[in-house]
Phi, psi and omega in degrees: 000115179277314177052208180292333181292330178049230183257022177083182181296334182253034180305148183304140177082357181253253185296138174097336177256118180085004178260164182303335177266017185297330175209171185300320181294320177294319181295319179298314179296326178290321175297315178300317179298314180294322179291324175298316176299316179295318180299317179296310180297323179281346181059051181299131183263169175302324181293339180263002185303318183292316179290328176297315180298317178301315181296315181292324176299318180294318178297311180298319176300317180294319180296321177298313177301316183292323176297318178300316178291326176298317182294316177298320180294317182294324176298318178294324180296329181277325190240342188275163173281176179301318178294316178302315178299317179295315176303315181292326177293320176298313177302318181294317178297318178298318180296323177298315178298312182296322180290330177288321175298323182289329183274344184298315180300322177292326179294315180297317181296318178298311185299319181295325182279352184277150175282173180301317180298314179295321176299321176302310179296320179297322180297334180268338189248330183262137181094006181263351181241078181052036173091004180246276185255000000 
């Protein structure tokens, strides 16, 4: 019985297909776009370039990890059993937590380098998308 639960929130043909996160190239372009917007909004200076670069590399690394997990999860949704799907969701959540932990030091270093005005903007912009941008 599929009922209202159907194939879940990530049902085939729904989330992920035709969305900005539909493939790795689109996800990378979205991360680049968000980072460019964030850099503009924070008014990153030349003196902050090194911490900014470290932060962007961490964000892009996280996006790569998450895209890999998304691909694995979508494969499991198509081919796996109920237990397989649960296992892959648990692994995906664990990967998300680990990737957030990995990005935290770069975020902290960036935050310390910001002026009071920049921190105010950062408080509104960083951490709203699963802890990154």
